[in-house]
C-alpha positions in Angstrom: 26.2 -13.6 49.0 25.9 -13.4 52.6 24.0 -10.4 54.2 23.5 -9.6 58.0 20.3 -11.1 59.2 18.9 -7.9 60.6 19.3 -6.1 56.9 17.4 -9.2 55.5 14.5 -9.0 58.0 14.5 -4.9 56.9 14.9 -5.5 53.4 11.5 -7.9 53.4 9.4 -5.0 54.6 8.5 -6.8 57.8 10.3 -4.2 60.3 12.8 -1.8 60.6 16.7 -2.2 61.1 16.3 -1.5 64.9 13.1 -3.4 65.2 14.6 -6.7 63.5 17.5 -6.5 65.9 15.1 -6.7 68.9 13.2 -9.7 67.3 16.5 -11.5 66.8 17.8 -10.6 70.4 14.2 -11.9 71.8 14.7 -15.5 70.0 12.1 -15.0 67.3 14.0 -15.5 64.4 15.1 -18.9 63.0 17.9 -19.7 60.4 17.2 -23.2 58.8 15.5 -24.3 61.7 17.8 -22.9 64.6 17.2 -20.0 66.7 19.6 -17.2 66.2 20.0 -14.4 68.6 23.3 -13.1 67.8 23.3 -9.6 66.0 25.5 -9.3 63.1 24.7 -12.9 62.0 25.3 -13.5 58.3 23.0 -15.5 56.0 22.7 -16.4 52.2 19.1 -15.4 51.2 19.1 -17.6 48.2 20.4 -20.7 50.5 19.2 -20.4 53.9 15.5 -20.4 55.4 14.8 -17.2 57.4 11.6 -17.4 59.6 10.0 -14.7 61.8 7.6 -16.2 64.6 7.5 -19.4 62.6 6.9 -17.8 59.2 9.2 -17.5 56.0 10.3 -13.9 55.1 8.5 -12.7 51.9 11.1 -11.6 49.3 12.8 -8.4 49.3 10.5 -5.6 48.4 11.7 -2.5 46.2 12.7 0.5 47.9 9.9 3.1 48.2 10.2 6.8 49.3 7.4 9.0 50.5 7.4 12.5 51.6 4.3 13.5 54.1 3.6 16.8 55.4 2.9 15.9 59.0 0.3 17.8 60.9 0.2 19.1 64.5 -1.1 16.9 67.2 0.0 13.7 65.2 2.4 11.3 66.4 5.5 10.5 64.2 5.5 6.7 64.6 3.3 4.0 63.1 1.4 3.2 66.0 0.8 4.7 69.6 -0.3 3.0 72.8 -2.4 5.9 73.8 -4.7 5.9 70.7 -3.2 9.3 69.4 -3.2 9.5 65.3 -0.1 8.7 63.7 1.8 9.4 60.5 0.3 5.7 59.4 -3.1 7.1 59.4 -2.4 9.7 56.5 -0.7 7.4 54.2 -3.6 4.7 53.5 -3.7 2.8 50.6 0.5 2.4 50.3 1.2 -1.2 49.8 4.4 -1.5 50.9 5.4 -1.0 54.6 7.5 2.0 55.1 9.0 3.3 58.2 9.5 6.9 59.5 12.9 8.5 59.3 13.1 10.6 62.2 10.7 12.5 64.2 8.8 15.4 64.8 7.4 16.0 68.2 3.5 15.9 68.5 3.2 19.9 68.3 5.4 20.1 65.4 4.6 19.9 61.7 5.9 19.7 58.2 8.3 17.0 56.1 8.7 13.6 57.1 10.5 11.0 55.0 8.9 7.4 55.1 11.0 4.3 53.3 11.5 0.9 53.6 15.1 1.7 52.5 17.0 0.7 55.9 20.5 1.6 55.1 19.3 5.0 53.8 17.2 5.6 56.9 20.1 4.6 59.2 22.5 6.9 57.4 19.9 9.9 57.7 19.6 9.3 61.2 23.4 9.0 62.1 24.9 11.9 63.9 28.1 11.5 62.1 26.6 12.2 58.8 25.4 15.7 59.7 22.3 15.7 57.5 20.9 19.2 57.7 17.3 20.1 58.5 15.5 23.6 57.9 12.8 24.4 59.9 10.2 27.4 59.8 9.7 28.6 63.4 7.2 31.3 64.8 8.8 32.5 68.1 7.6 35.1 70.8 9.3 38.5 70.4 11.9 39.2 67.9 15.6 38.1 68.5 18.1 40.2 68.7 21.6 40.0 66.9 23.4 38.8 69.6 20.9 36.0 70.3 21.1 34.8 66.8 24.9 35.1 66.9 24.5 32.4 70.0 22.4 30.2 68.2 24.5 29.8 65.3 27.6 29.6 67.6 26.1 26.8 69.6 24.2 27.2 73.2 24.5 24.8 76.1 21.4 22.7 76.6 21.3 20.2 79.7 22.6 17.5 77.5 25.6 19.5 76.2 26.4 22.2 73.5 24.7 22.4 70.4 26.4 22.4 67.1 26.7 25.4 64.7 23.4 26.5 63.1 21.9 28.9 60.6 19.5 31.5 61.6 17.7 33.7 59.2 15.2 36.3 60.0 12.2 35.9 57.7 9.4 38.3 59.0 8.5 40.3 62.3 5.0 41.5 63.8 4.6 43.6 66.5 5.0 40.8 69.2 6.4 37.9 67.5 8.6 36.7 64.6 9.0 33.9 61.9 12.7 32.6 61.6 14.1 29.8 59.4 16.8 27.5 61.4 19.0 25.1 59.8 20.6 22.2 62.1 22.6 19.2 61.8 22.0 17.3 64.7 18.8 15.4 65.7 18.2 15.7 69.7 15.0 15.4 71.2 13.0 18.8 70.9 16.4 20.5 69.8 15.0 23.5 68.1 12.5 24.2 70.7 15.0 24.0 73.4 17.4 26.2 71.4 15.2 29.2 71.3 14.1 28.7 74.8 17.7 29.0 76.0 17.6 32.5 74.6 14.2 33.5 75.7 12.1 33.1 72.8 9.8 30.1 73.1 8.6 28.4 70.1 4.9 29.1 69.1 4.8 27.2 65.4 7.4 24.9 64.0 7.5 23.4 60.8 10.1 21.6 59.1 10.4 22.6 55.4 13.6 20.6 54.3 15.6 17.4 55.0 18.8 16.9 53.1 18.1 17.8 49.5 14.3 17.5 50.1 11.9 20.4 50.4 8.3 20.3 51.3 7.0 22.8 48.8 3.3 23.4 48.3 2.4 19.8 50.0 -0.6 20.3 51.9 -0.9 19.6 55.2 -1.9 15.7 55.9 -1.0 14.7 52.5 1.8 12.9 51.1 3.5 12.0 47.9 6.1 9.5 46.5 9.6 11.0 45.7 10.2 11.6 41.9 13.1 9.5 40.5 15.3 12.8 40.8 14.7 13.4 44.3 15.2 9.9 45.2 18.3 9.8 43.6 19.3 13.0 44.9 18.7 11.8 48.4 20.8 8.6 47.8 23.7 10.5 46.5 23.7 13.2 49.0 23.9 10.5 51.8 26.1 8.4 49.9 28.7 11.2 49.5 28.6 12.1 53.4 29.3 8.3 54.3 32.1 7.9 52.0 33.6 11.4 53.2 33.2 9.9 56.8 34.8 6.5 55.9 37.8 8.3 54.1 38.3 10.5 57.7 37.0 13.6 56.1 34.4 15.3 58.8 31.5 16.9 56.4 31.3 20.6 57.1 29.5 21.5 60.0 28.3 25.1 59.2 25.4 24.6 57.1 24.9 26.8 53.9 22.2 29.5 54.0 19.1 28.0 53.0 17.6 29.2 49.9 14.6 31.3 50.2 11.4 29.7 48.6 8.3 31.0 47.7 5.7 31.1 50.3 8.1 29.9 53.4 8.1 33.5 54.8 4.4 34.0 54.7 2.7 30.7 55.0 -1.3 31.3 54.3 -2.5 29.3 57.2 0.1 31.0 59.6 -1.2 34.4 60.9 1.0 36.4 62.7 -0.1 37.6 65.8 
């Protein structure tokens, strides 16, 4: 069976799908001794000999799925030219090379998925598939009902209108408040910019849910492997959305109201000022 070259490279665990495409375009990949630079080239892994930088690819590794509770002031990448801590520092001992799916900014914390399943990662990140992500957020002051309606209907940012969101009040103090916000997009710093647009800068932001996955009680800086049930639910969720798109059916854009989980509204380590 012939498979796209970048998929074979990603499946070996050597690089992500996007990085594999970069390697191919740079002329660092050969098939049967010939340099291949055309993206989309198909090869037969049972018959063709693929090398990257002159080295044979190892056999495809089994798919691995990890959930990490990323702390603040950690880069959501595997390396950082500036020498700052990265998520790689928190998954020591994992023998299979995995890649982060999506990003959380340097100041944000919470659920991050890492996997070597390139197809799943690509589907989770694709804006057409509307995978919901839920955040627990502490903001300055208390939002009015009108401001919440604005966020739920979409607000205008410098890169265009945002899609529908679900906003739920969790807790308020004298000067600040906690919200639970669910979106289905992945623009840079989107949630922070949305709240700033209605006059409520973010003080703390934690991602607590991504698709069918929930952070639960995983401590900051800790990771765990997904259970079989979680991995299956994730694959099925993404598969259903991809199939719907391919049939020409747009998934519902309005997210369901998130289920309130014990401990979300009053995180032990977050003191409401």
